[in-house]
SEDRENMAR-188451 format. One record per residue (C-alpha): residue in one letter; residue number from 1; z, y, x. Coordinates in steps of 0.001 Angstrom, whole numbers. Each point is the difference from the previous one (the first is absolute). Example, Ala and Ser with C-alpha at 12.3 -4.5 7.8 and 13.67 -1.06 7.14 Angstrom:
<rokols>
A_1_7800_-4500_12300;
S_2_-660_3440_1370;
</rokols>
This chain:
<rokols>
M_1_-52506_-8025_35000;
K_2_-1232_-736_-3239;
P_3_2812_23_-2667;
V_4_1097_-3411_-1239;
C_5_529_-24_-3820;
D_6_1384_-3291_-1706;
F_7_-196_-398_-3400;
S_8_695_-3802_-195;
G_9_3354_91_-542;
K_10_2003_-1203_-2959;
R_11_2566_2634_-67;
S_12_-1483_2776_1733;
D_13_-2940_1750_2021;
I_14_287_1468_3645;
C_15_-2309_2101_1842;
E_16_625_235_3915;
L_17_-1940_3058_2015;
K_18_-36_650_3826;
G_19_-1231_2744_1257;
N_20_45_3860_-656;
I_21_1875_-64_-3453;
R_22_644_2806_-2108;
I_23_2217_314_-3382;
Q_24_-179_3135_-1744;
G_25_3408_585_-1781;
N_26_108_-31_-3892;
S_27_-3967_-1223_-223;
S_28_-1186_-3479_-753;
L_29_-2186_-451_3065;
I_30_647_-1565_3407;
L_31_-2458_779_2476;
S_32_-1253_-2225_3363;
E_33_-2521_1947_2155;
I_34_-2786_-2168_1303;
S_35_-3145_737_2095;
T_36_-3326_943_-1362;
S_37_-1412_-3375_959;
Q_38_2500_-1856_-2188;
R_39_-209_-638_-3933;
E_40_1743_1990_-2307;
Q_41_2412_-1828_-2020;
S_42_2657_482_-2618;
W_43_2717_-2323_-2202;
T_44_2095_1115_-3072;
I_45_3488_-1301_180;
K_46_3320_-156_-1840;
P_47_2720_-391_3163;
H_48_2978_-1791_-2151;
P_49_257_-3741_138;
R_50_65_-708_-3720;
K_51_-3791_-836_64;
G_52_-1485_-839_-3500;
D_53_3285_1258_-2003;
L_54_-1838_3377_-1717;
T_55_2945_1156_-1433;
A_56_2265_293_3154;
L_57_-3706_1352_1765;
Q_58_-405_2844_-2591;
H_59_3127_1795_2020;
V_60_-2123_-321_2938;
T_61_-2339_2575_1708;
E_62_-3553_-1649_1175;
M_63_-1226_850_3308;
S_64_-3349_573_1465;
V_65_-162_-1846_3500;
K_66_-3231_1346_2037;
L_67_-1682_-316_3104;
S_68_-2062_3083_641;
S_69_-2177_1794_2528;
N_70_-385_2863_-1893;
K_71_1782_3142_1961;
E_72_183_2040_-3116;
E_73_1997_-2470_-1689;
I_74_2477_-640_2276;
P_75_2543_2395_-69;
S_76_2141_1295_3510;
C_77_3300_-1532_1010;
S_78_2906_2024_-1027;
I_79_2478_-2626_1797;
N_80_-1062_-2795_2297;
H_81_1988_-2960_542;
T_82_-290_-2605_2624;
I_83_1509_-2230_-1745;
P_84_-1007_-2293_-3060;
A_85_712_674_-3681;
I_86_132_-2137_-3029;
F_87_-1116_1355_-3422;
F_88_1341_-1459_-2965;
S_89_1090_968_-3781;
A_90_3530_-185_-1402;
G_91_-1627_68_-3839;
G_92_-82_-2607_-2169;
Y_93_3425_-1105_-1095;
M_94_1827_2134_2695;
G_95_3794_681_-1437;
N_96_284_-3852_-720;
I_97_1965_-1159_2445;
F_98_-1749_-3735_-91;
H_99_-3314_1674_475;
D_100_1153_2294_2438;
F_101_810_-3019_2604;
T_102_-2719_-2137_-1255;
D_103_-2752_2558_-331;
I_104_1103_2388_2905;
L_105_2755_-663_2462;
I_106_-533_-3928_806;
P_107_-4074_697_563;
L_108_770_3094_1754;
F_109_1976_-2342_2223;
I_110_-2867_-2489_184;
T_111_-2459_2640_1025;
S_112_2197_2229_2549;
T_113_1945_-2080_1381;
S_114_-2481_-704_3274;
F_115_244_3706_661;
R_116_3797_-135_1097;
T_117_323_3730_-1620;
E_118_-2594_1265_1628;
V_119_-1960_813_-2733;
Q_120_-56_2710_-3382;
F_121_443_-573_-3487;
L_122_-2317_2680_-2473;
I_123_1058_-1211_-3431;
S_124_-2010_1111_-2743;
N_125_1512_261_-4249;
V_126_3590_-157_1636;
Q_127_2867_2241_-1685;
P_128_2496_1774_2638;
W_129_3095_-2224_-1559;
W_130_-1583_-3108_1235;
L_131_-616_1257_3001;
A_132_3458_977_608;
K_133_1244_-3684_-1698;
Y_134_-1902_-2202_2315;
R_135_-115_2449_3200;
P_136_2596_-2049_1877;
Y_137_-2330_-3111_-131;
L_138_-3322_2291_753;
Q_139_2063_1300_3150;
Q_140_407_-3458_1453;
L_141_-3863_-462_-578;
S_142_-1110_3195_1319;
K_143_1304_2491_2230;
Y_144_-2192_2491_-914;
E_145_687_2212_-3277;
V_146_-1698_-1179_-3367;
I_147_-2910_2046_-1049;
N_148_229_749_-3906;
F_149_-4055_-118_-207;
N_150_194_2258_-3298;
K_151_1731_2447_1536;
I_152_-1788_1320_2993;
E_153_-3446_1459_404;
N_154_-802_-341_3752;
V_155_-1874_-2421_1615;
H_156_1534_-2949_1956;
C_157_-1683_-1774_2908;
Y_158_476_-3165_666;
P_159_-1776_-2797_2493;
H_160_1106_-2995_-2086;
V_161_673_52_-4085;
I_162_661_-3244_-1974;
V_163_-484_1315_-3959;
G_164_1792_-2607_-2164;
L_165_2806_-2185_514;
R_166_281_-4014_509;
K_167_1579_-1753_-2347;
H_168_534_-4174_-30;
K_169_2142_-926_-3144;
E_170_2019_1847_-2533;
M_171_3345_676_2231;
S_172_-1245_-2322_2669;
I_173_-1361_-481_3503;
D_174_-1998_-2310_1493;
P_175_1366_-810_3687;
S_176_-3388_-1131_629;
R_177_-2030_2892_-923;
A_178_2649_3131_1290;
P_179_370_1421_3464;
N_180_2099_-1803_2351;
S_181_297_-2608_-2668;
Y_182_2278_2115_-1910;
S_183_1746_-1100_-3368;
M_184_2374_824_-3027;
V_185_2769_-499_2600;
D_186_-1187_2838_2455;
F_187_-765_2290_-3150;
S_188_3460_-573_-1456;
Q_189_1533_839_3415;
I_190_-1564_3358_601;
M_191_706_654_-3735;
K_192_4023_-172_972;
K_193_-788_1790_3515;
S_194_-1552_2669_-2089;
Y_195_2998_569_-2426;
G_196_2660_-583_2812;
L_197_1211_-3335_-1559;
E_198_2521_-1974_2457;
R_199_144_-3682_-1788;
Q_200_-2392_-2619_1346;
E_201_1262_-2924_-1726;
S_202_1832_-916_-2931;
I_203_3682_-1102_45;
K_204_1040_-3439_1103;
L_205_2314_-2128_-2674;
G_206_2655_-2095_1735;
D_207_3560_-1115_-119;
N_208_1434_2836_1369;
Q_209_-2143_2710_-2158;
A_210_1887_3170_-385;
K_211_-2659_1992_-1673;
K_212_-1987_-501_-3064;
P_213_-3552_-24_-257;
R_214_-1488_2726_-1861;
L_215_-2401_-246_-2914;
L_216_-2223_2828_-980;
I_217_-1011_-253_-3573;
I_218_-3292_2376_-623;
A_219_590_1588_-3151;
R_220_-2765_1680_-2105;
K_221_464_2701_-2849;
F_222_-2821_-958_-2339;
T_223_-2157_-3135_-146;
R_224_1085_-3304_1784;
S_225_3729_1048_375;
F_226_3037_-2173_-377;
M_227_1139_12_-3458;
N_228_3271_-1447_980;
I_229_796_1497_3462;
D_230_3489_276_220;
E_231_49_-4000_-1092;
I_232_-2186_-772_3147;
V_233_2424_2624_2310;
R_234_3119_-2407_-971;
M_235_-1511_-3316_420;
A_236_-1389_995_3638;
E_237_3856_1275_788;
D_238_1169_-3362_-1230;
L_239_-2130_-1712_2126;
G_240_1127_2323_2982;
Y_241_-2211_2164_300;
E_242_661_4074_187;
A_243_-2833_1208_-2488;
V_244_-1798_3145_512;
V_245_-2002_1717_-2963;
A_246_-2882_2280_1022;
E_247_-3127_1172_-1561;
A_248_-3034_736_2104;
D_249_-2493_2593_-1291;
V_250_-2400_3112_969;
S_251_2588_2276_320;
S_252_2279_-2491_1876;
N_253_915_1451_3883;
L_254_-1579_-2813_2167;
V_255_2471_554_2830;
R_256_3088_-254_-2168;
F_257_-1477_-2982_-2214;
S_258_-1355_-1896_3492;
H_259_3271_26_1622;
I_260_1709_-1595_-3199;
V_261_-2558_-2741_-49;
N_262_202_-686_3516;
S_263_4086_-19_-603;
C_264_-578_-3236_-2190;
D_265_-585_-3452_-58;
V_266_-2106_-1173_-3242;
I_267_-1700_2515_-1950;
M_268_-995_-997_-3477;
G_269_-1949_1655_-2771;
V_270_-2894_-728_-2803;
H_271_-3148_-64_1495;
G_272_-945_3818_834;
A_273_-1111_2412_2373;
G_274_4038_132_840;
L_275_-130_-3085_1773;
T_276_-2442_1667_2626;
N_277_3569_771_1426;
L_278_431_-3457_1432;
V_279_-2317_1640_3308;
F_280_3675_1579_910;
L_281_2092_-3647_-526;
P_282_1287_-1293_3020;
I_283_-1687_-2929_1403;
N_284_979_-3453_-1608;
S_285_1453_1761_-3294;
V_286_-1017_-1071_-3227;
V_287_-2336_1586_-2308;
I_288_362_-1391_-4013;
Q_289_-2915_861_-2194;
I_290_815_57_-3543;
V_291_-3286_-1058_-1863;
P_292_-574_873_-3455;
L_293_-1624_-1977_-2930;
G_294_-3838_819_213;
G_295_-1195_-3082_2180;
L_296_410_2787_3012;
E_297_1325_-2458_2719;
N_298_-3258_554_2196;
I_299_302_3424_-244;
A_300_3592_-177_762;
W_301_-740_-2219_3130;
I_302_-2984_2044_1390;
D_303_1848_3448_-448;
F_304_3444_-1045_1703;
G_305_561_-3719_434;
R_306_-2894_-95_3089;
P_307_1304_3074_1376;
A_308_3497_-875_246;
F_309_-743_-3232_1675;
E_310_-2462_1843_2547;
M_311_2866_2004_386;
K_312_2476_-2802_875;
L_313_1785_788_-3165;
R_314_1237_-2832_-2170;
Y_315_-1372_-248_-3286;
L_316_1139_-1151_-3872;
Q_317_-1875_607_-2941;
Y_318_1391_-241_-3521;
V_319_-1993_-253_-3113;
I_320_1376_1090_-3149;
S_321_169_-2037_-2862;
E_322_-1046_1182_-3130;
E_323_3511_623_-1221;
E_324_716_2241_2894;
S_325_-3527_2355_-733;
S_326_698_2790_-2521;
L_327_-3317_-829_-1377;
I_328_1586_-2652_-2352;
E_329_1110_3311_-1871;
Q_330_-3766_996_-359;
F_331_-1931_-2959_-287;
D_332_-293_-2937_-1718;
R_333_1193_-2929_1830;
D_334_-2520_-2299_-934;
G_335_-2711_2680_533;
P_336_-2640_295_3008;
V_337_2450_2575_1777;
F_338_2253_-3104_683;
K_339_-2006_-3250_-521;
D_340_-3215_1391_1601;
P_341_595_2897_2378;
G_342_-3731_-1158_1183;
S_343_-1238_1337_-2899;
I_344_1609_3467_512;
Q_345_-1236_79_4313;
R_346_-3068_-727_-1440;
Q_347_-633_3156_-1704;
G_348_230_1822_2898;
W_349_2485_1723_2149;
L_350_855_2810_-2189;
A_351_1234_-2252_-2652;
L_352_2372_-2253_2110;
R_353_1407_3029_1351;
K_354_617_1268_-3224;
I_355_1941_-2858_-1227;
Y_356_1669_-1725_2851;
L_357_294_2560_2445;
D_358_968_3287_-2185;
H_359_1450_-1093_-2666;
Q_360_2359_-3016_910;
N_361_3398_326_1611;
V_362_2392_-2830_1500;
R_363_3316_-1643_-1835;
L_364_811_-2101_2855;
D_365_1993_-3308_-1213;
V_366_2221_111_3425;
N_367_1100_-3415_-611;
R_368_-3680_-1276_553;
F_369_-604_2501_2558;
K_370_2854_-717_2392;
S_371_-1372_-3330_1641;
H_372_-2482_2344_1705;
I_373_2422_2625_1124;
I_374_2726_-3082_1093;
Q_375_-3142_-1473_1943;
F_376_885_2719_2931;
S_377_3872_738_-696;
N_378_765_-3391_-48;
A_379_-2466_-2620_1546;
D_380_2177_-1741_2171;
T_381_2638_-756_-3578;
A_382_-3401_-979_-2065;
E_383_437_-2866_-2618;
E_384_-697_-3538_1961;
E_385_-3174_-1122_-93;
P_386_-545_-3661_-2100;
I_387_-169_-2951_2095;
I_388_-3055_-1675_-866;
N_389_-255_-3859_738;
P_390_-3055_-1454_2130;
E_391_-1203_-1596_-3047;
K_392_50_2478_-2240;
W_393_-1874_2470_2653;
K_394_-2619_-2807_135;
S_395_-214_-483_-4030;
M_396_-876_3676_-367;
C_397_-3626_-345_428;
D_398_-2207_-2664_-1659;
Y_399_-3230_-1342_2002;
S_400_-982_-2216_-2887;
N_401_-2538_1629_-1777;
R_402_-3609_-711_1350;
R_403_-932_3895_-424;
S_404_2954_1940_976;
D_405_3239_-154_2027;
V_406_3085_2187_-1690;
C_407_2995_583_1468;
E_408_2824_1743_-2014;
L_409_2962_1972_1650;
T_410_3109_1071_-1954;
G_411_2426_2038_1501;
D_412_-76_2883_2804;
V_413_-3715_-307_952;
R_414_-1200_2277_2690;
I_415_-3756_1005_796;
P_416_-827_1929_2394;
I_417_-3489_1754_-1122;
N_418_-1496_333_3677;
Q_419_451_-3874_370;
R_420_-988_-3563_-1299;
S_421_3463_-832_-363;
V_422_2991_-486_-3256;
L_423_3176_-285_1180;
L_424_2862_-1647_-2312;
V_425_2781_1521_1090;
A_426_3409_-3165_-49;
K_427_3044_-725_1838;
S_428_-2009_-3241_726;
Q_429_-2290_-529_2790;
S_430_-3030_-1933_363;
N_431_-2654_-987_2711;
D_432_-2638_-768_-2609;
S_433_-2104_2324_-1447;
H_434_-2688_-223_-2671;
K_435_-3761_1115_646;
I_436_-1967_1085_-2870;
R_437_-3292_1513_-740;
P_438_246_1420_-3472;
Y_439_-3401_-582_-1541;
A_440_-1105_-2528_-2906;
R_441_-2515_-2086_1871;
K_442_2058_-1415_2639;
S_443_-2171_-3001_258;
D_444_-3079_1919_910;
P_445_123_951_3912;
S_446_-2751_2677_-129;
A_447_1702_1918_-2803;
M_448_3575_-303_1722;
S_449_-1474_832_3500;
N_450_319_3890_-1445;
V_451_3487_-506_-1222;
A_452_2662_1656_2070;
Q_453_3087_-2792_379;
F_454_3496_869_-337;
T_455_3254_-1243_1682;
L_456_2939_-482_-2071;
T_457_3337_-192_1768;
L_458_3709_-173_-1029;
S_459_1655_2971_1859;
Q_460_3775_759_347;
N_461_905_3580_-772;
H_462_702_1477_3153;
N_463_-3730_-1270_1427;
S_464_-1483_1613_-2992;
P_465_-1693_3236_75;
V_466_1485_2681_-2372;
C_467_-1371_628_-3469;
T_468_-1771_3172_-389;
H_469_-1423_-836_-3700;
N_470_2587_-1562_-2070;
H_471_-1469_-1464_-3520;
S_472_1257_-1544_-2574;
S_473_-3036_-1620_-1568;
P_474_-1370_-3261_1451;
A_475_-3043_161_2193;
I_476_-3360_-2315_339;
V_477_-1711_-63_3122;
F_478_-3773_-1103_-29;
S_479_-2922_349_2307;
V_480_-3704_1480_-1369;
G_481_-1656_-1860_3043;
G_482_-1917_-3303_-764;
Y_483_-2841_1027_-2057;
A_484_1216_2722_-1554;
G_485_-3034_1972_-595;
N_486_-1499_-2435_-2112;
Y_487_109_782_-3363;
F_488_690_-3753_-1580;
H_489_2571_-632_3232;
D_490_1459_3562_-448;
F_491_1430_-1372_-3432;
S_492_120_-3615_810;
D_493_1951_318_3036;
I_494_1863_3283_-352;
L_495_282_1661_-3013;
L_496_442_-2876_-2258;
P_497_2545_-1404_2308;
L_498_1742_3314_-57;
F_499_145_430_-3765;
Q_500_1730_-4115_-496;
T_501_2422_1177_3114;
S_502_1310_3409_-1127;
H_503_-756_564_-3805;
T_504_3638_-1328_-797;
F_505_1550_2800_1836;
H_506_-1746_2450_-2725;
G_507_-912_2735_2665;
K_508_3290_-283_2062;
V_509_-1365_-1515_3125;
H_510_-1445_1514_2852;
F_511_-3337_-979_1857;
L_512_-215_-608_3390;
V_513_-3605_-522_1600;
S_514_-1194_-1140_3509;
N_515_-4005_-19_836;
F_516_296_3468_-2121;
R_517_-3123_1910_-651;
W_518_288_3016_-1675;
W_519_-3762_-279_-1778;
W_520_1167_-3429_-1202;
V_521_3399_871_-1103;
N_522_-1592_3361_-2247;
K_523_-2619_-2506_-1596;
Y_524_2979_-1482_-1665;
L_525_2811_2717_-154;
T_526_-150_-533_-3370;
I_527_909_-3443_-194;
F_528_2802_591_2768;
Q_529_1371_2862_-1917;
G_530_158_-2231_-3513;
L_531_1811_-2888_2176;
S_532_2319_2439_1901;
Q_533_1909_3599_-794;
Y_534_-63_698_3823;
E_535_-1913_1233_2817;
I_536_-1910_-2879_2073;
L_537_1555_-488_3604;
N_538_-2644_-644_2538;
F_539_886_-2272_2687;
N_540_-1261_1956_3375;
E_541_-1415_-1727_3110;
A_542_2342_-1141_2225;
G_543_1350_3133_2067;
N_544_-846_2883_-2192;
N_545_2643_2467_104;
N_546_1311_-726_-3226;
S_547_3043_-1682_576;
A_548_1607_70_-3688;
I_549_2169_-2961_-1086;
H_550_-516_-887_-3560;
C_551_3253_-1808_-1755;
F_552_5_-2129_-3137;
P_553_2029_-2185_-1760;
K_554_-2670_-2598_-71;
A_555_-3359_-532_1013;
I_556_-2957_-2430_-795;
I_557_-2523_-584_2753;
G_558_-3101_-1500_-1209;
L_559_-1761_-73_-3310;
H_560_731_-2813_-2353;
S_561_-3913_-1461_-1253;
N_562_-1010_-2944_-1815;
N_563_-3663_-273_-49;
D_564_-2977_1978_529;
L_565_-1_3005_-2566;
M_566_2675_-1941_-1549;
L_567_3384_21_-1353;
K_568_2735_-2398_-766;
T_569_-1290_-10_-4101;
G_570_-2623_1101_-1915;
D_571_2493_2465_-1364;
S_572_1202_1370_3275;
M_573_-4075_784_408;
V_574_142_1658_-3169;
Q_575_3020_2006_723;
F_576_-2063_939_3273;
T_577_-2804_1354_-1794;
E_578_2242_2011_-2604;
F_579_1591_1364_3199;
L_580_-3158_1329_1372;
R_581_-1039_1580_-3484;
R_582_3087_1771_187;
A_583_-318_1215_3523;
Y_584_-3527_1062_-791;
L_585_106_1475_-3094;
L_586_-2664_-2636_-1609;
E_587_217_683_-3572;
R_588_-1804_-3096_-1270;
N_589_2586_-3422_-309;
E_590_-2747_-1578_-2291;
P_591_-3959_-81_-274;
I_592_-2007_1053_-2634;
K_593_1136_-1242_-3623;
A_594_-2112_-2451_-1878;
E_595_-367_2772_-2814;
E_596_-1360_2616_2275;
L_597_-2980_-2086_1242;
S_598_-2017_755_-3047;
V_599_210_3723_1227;
K_600_664_131_3674;
K_601_-1661_-1694_2659;
P_602_2352_-2209_2057;
R_603_-134_1132_3929;
L_604_-1278_-2280_2651;
L_605_855_890_3759;
I_606_-2406_-1730_2612;
I_607_1324_411_3363;
A_608_-2278_486_2166;
R_609_-92_-473_4184;
S_610_-1944_1828_2431;
H_611_-801_-3098_2147;
T_612_298_-3588_10;
R_613_866_-2037_-3619;
R_614_-1796_3236_-1645;
F_615_-2108_-448_-2859;
V_616_-3582_550_1009;
N_617_-1200_162_-3454;
L_618_2572_2596_-1304;
E_619_-2054_1627_-2466;
K_620_-1129_-2906_-1851;
I_621_3959_-1349_-785;
V_622_569_3988_-1053;
K_623_-3157_-339_-2446;
M_624_1163_-3212_-1599;
G_625_3614_1016_57;
E_626_-1128_3051_-2366;
K_627_-2124_-2298_-2171;
L_628_3065_-2080_-719;
G_629_1570_2957_-1252;
F_630_2506_1179_2841;
E_631_30_3372_1314;
V_632_-571_-683_4051;
L_633_1415_1372_2929;
V_634_-654_-916_3414;
A_635_2716_1228_2729;
E_636_729_-1160_3793;
A_637_3926_-302_311;
E_638_1028_2853_2450;
A_639_2591_1545_1757;
N_640_1527_2246_-2459;
V_641_1765_-2694_-1610;
V_642_1710_2779_-3091;
R_643_-3792_583_-929;
F_644_-1205_-3250_296;
A_645_2888_-1731_-1887;
R_646_-648_2518_-2802;
V_647_-3733_-1184_-28;
V_648_1213_-3212_-137;
N_649_2470_306_-3052;
T_650_-2709_1344_-2450;
C_651_-1808_-2683_386;
D_652_318_-3399_-2691;
V_653_-2358_-2623_2668;
M_654_-274_72_3422;
M_655_-2350_-2148_1975;
G_656_-870_-134_3832;
V_657_-1139_-2662_2959;
H_658_2969_-1633_1393;
G_659_1951_2807_2566;
A_660_2555_2443_621;
G_661_-1141_2506_-2662;
L_662_691_-2630_-2736;
T_663_3708_616_1079;
N_664_-143_3161_-2415;
L_665_508_-2566_-2902;
V_666_4010_1026_258;
F_667_-1139_3448_-1931;
L_668_-1854_-1479_-3023;
P_669_1644_-92_-2809;
T_670_1813_-3209_-1541;
N_671_-2460_-2566_-1739;
A_672_-2943_1710_1663;
V_673_-2906_-2368_1222;
F_674_-368_-703_3214;
I_675_-3410_-1320_1535;
Q_676_-97_-1472_3544;
V_677_-3889_-586_1171;
V_678_1050_-3063_2944;
P_679_-2580_-288_2774;
W_680_-2068_-2577_971;
G_681_2135_-2353_2495;
K_682_2750_-2034_-1872;
L_683_2327_2700_222;
D_684_2216_-1317_-2935;
W_685_3379_41_2028;
I_686_-215_3354_939;
S_687_-1476_1384_-3245;
N_688_2641_-1800_-1958;
T_689_2556_866_2377;
Y_690_-702_3752_584;
F_691_-834_1145_-3342;
K_692_-277_-2903_-2886;
E_693_3818_-767_-126;
P_694_1265_3402_635;
A_695_-2415_1297_-3228;
I_696_1554_-2597_-1787;
S_697_3691_730_925;
M_698_-649_3941_-761;
K_699_-1083_-1143_-3855;
L_700_-3927_818_656;
K_701_-2563_-1937_-1752;
Y_702_-1987_-1935_3219;
L_703_-3561_-677_105;
Q_704_-1590_-1716_2738;
Y_705_-3752_166_1225;
D_706_-1190_-2521_2554;
I_707_-3120_1218_1700;
K_708_-2794_-2513_423;
E_709_-2233_-613_3137;
E_710_-2757_2378_-1363;
E_711_2680_2947_-217;
S_712_582_117_3534;
T_713_-1665_2047_2469;
L_714_1154_-2744_2388;
M_715_-3127_-1676_-1575;
E_716_-2289_2476_2390;
I_717_2064_-1017_2977;
Y_718_629_-3872_-312;
G_719_-2477_-2949_-1292;
R_720_1180_-1333_-3081;
D_721_819_-3579_1899;
D_722_2096_1977_2713;
P_723_3797_-937_-65;
V_724_441_3302_-1370;
F_725_-1395_-1203_-2959;
R_726_-166_-3751_-185;
D_727_3916_-238_1276;
P_728_2044_2956_180;
Y_729_3102_-1780_1072;
S_730_-1151_-692_3545;
I_731_-362_3330_413;
H_732_3573_406_-887;
K_733_1038_-2577_2310;
L_734_-1390_2544_2803;
G_735_3226_2483_-743;
W_736_634_3186_-1916;
E_737_-2093_1942_2149;
R_738_-3024_-1957_-127;
M_739_-128_-660_-3772;
K_740_1089_3992_-531;
A_741_-3109_1148_2319;
I_742_-2523_-2076_-2502;
Y_743_1742_139_-3280;
L_744_1379_2937_-250;
E_745_-1188_2444_2566;
K_746_-4070_-860_-184;
Q_747_-225_-768_-3809;
N_748_-1129_2504_-2489;
V_749_-356_-889_-4199;
K_750_-2964_155_-1801;
L_751_1263_-566_-3604;
N_752_-1767_-1953_-2105;
V_753_181_2025_-2728;
R_754_-901_-2685_-3110;
R_755_2796_-2517_1407;
F_756_2303_3078_108;
R_757_-509_1557_-3276;
G_758_1978_-2851_-1354;
V_759_3320_847_1933;
L_760_-530_3387_-1437;
V_761_-183_-1285_-3603;
E_762_3316_-1884_650;
A_763_1553_3250_1442;
M_764_-895_1782_-3333;
K_765_1224_-2695_-2023;
L_766_3040_-195_1574;
L_767_777_3923_-793;
R_768_-750_-579_-3606;
Q_769_1897_-2667_-413;
R_770_3454_2058_916;
</rokols>
């Protein structure tokens, strides 16, 4: 049978061969013998599941997998096996316990368990000490001796060989893709069996409890170490724990350390490889991950939070404050390390690691931290929930605004990330729930059909899910469904309302986004990072395995909105444009000065369009602009907002036919000139509402040019006596879709440059008056 090589996987490549397979020791060739009638083929593969990580793969020997009928090329078998083999490399980041598990041990479990130990492992790039460390586990997966591929010379022959390891996600197994629907619980059980660990469940606290729960504090010698570990131990002991401090490093005896972990009920530590030992905990134990500064919440969740849940452990995440980080002794508190971690992350992994992982230690505020540890040790005696009367509960949501519904919940707010629900924990009960679609276009059924609905309920503590991520800053929940993807609606329905709702928090606010689309979020990531110092949380579709519960002191569900592309006051719109200039690093706050016009041409940007409402005589318009003394740029609004924002900001005048591309006026310098060309069709209302009023509120100089019948290409389709020209309002009465189809989708503009010349002359005059 031909070998099947699959190179489509995100994390690993796999080749699977069946037939007469020969593997010669200490070589780089795996041969499958075929008949002369079959076609010879060959592939190269690095059999280590960290595909795309060039640093890891430079420690992995590349293998050639070849289908050959050449008898001279095919070596004779030294040892014939009747069992299958799995060939993989232990190179990469071997020795880092996290990578040992996520890159080798878990993928090996996924790849090998279907063979029920009737399989042999051939491992390249492996050290004897590594084999000794994990031999108890390897013996659970295979009853045969492990072959150190780089130490043998003979030829091993097999009927079936898999080259490479299957990997799902970091420290994770997807039961829907694993043999026998195995999960991380099964992996954890086999690890515990491998090292002779007896405890299957954690301690149960009760009235007759005679034994203290054991808390293991993972210590670190160098970076991300606890600077006040003695104080942490005393706090734990005061709370009724038996505290154990231990360090997990490369030299640790895994048998001995796994027994220490298994004897504990709670494990806590700063984000790092040592937390991988959670695999040895009894079921229902608690994992407390301390997350350093640097916007590392998502990394922390992926590496250890999700795996903890998948192993039926209870998970708590504690994000340190600025005062708890040793970085405060090294960097300016008003600098980017504290105020804009995203700017450090954008410099790449090495820059992030150097500051936030390699140079940061933690001085835990034990008073602030207590609430997290009490949640496990003293859950039944926790502080009583507040009473919320029905009238107060009803008043938490405002349905009166014509554009958006907004609910503001204050107290113990819990949000399951894989559901469309928000819980307010209180002693009260209410049969009333609030239903809300958090998108600022509530009267538009077409838009709202693409917006997920959330249910807000009052919940008593004993019925509420346990927090896995406790946050000290508030949250804003909103949707990027609706008309997201249309540039005008991106700003009018989402980004501007988000600014209005969030900017007073000065970055200390979390965004939870439903109808999530990565391409859309990445497009406007600069804006999100300017409004929040935290990573965006993605509401997954219902049924996703992510069962995290995020808890906040306050949550706003929905976005405040006043009008299309407008805030409450003109001053607010100026604040918004100033914010955008800071976020996108735009240099110009003002257009060209009057005294500069004698030596420098003002720049005129013409917004081009590819299809409808385009200028059909663009070259004539450009020539006229140049004759009047402008440096003319023609550009079509593009997907790269960063690049296009910089183009717009360099200009003094911007013009274009009514359409979404004109939304880029938000990047113009204050007092620049904005010219809207309004197509035929009595479009005064939409042209005024969408762009005239916003432009004036942004302190731009606004000019408008309404085209005549002769300047519309509709003259080529309809007669002058047709209602399209004679009575446009009769077309409006047919509804939005009919009006849009004619005046917005079928119409282009052939500008009368002589008639339009006066508008550009006026624009130049406005620049000279400054």
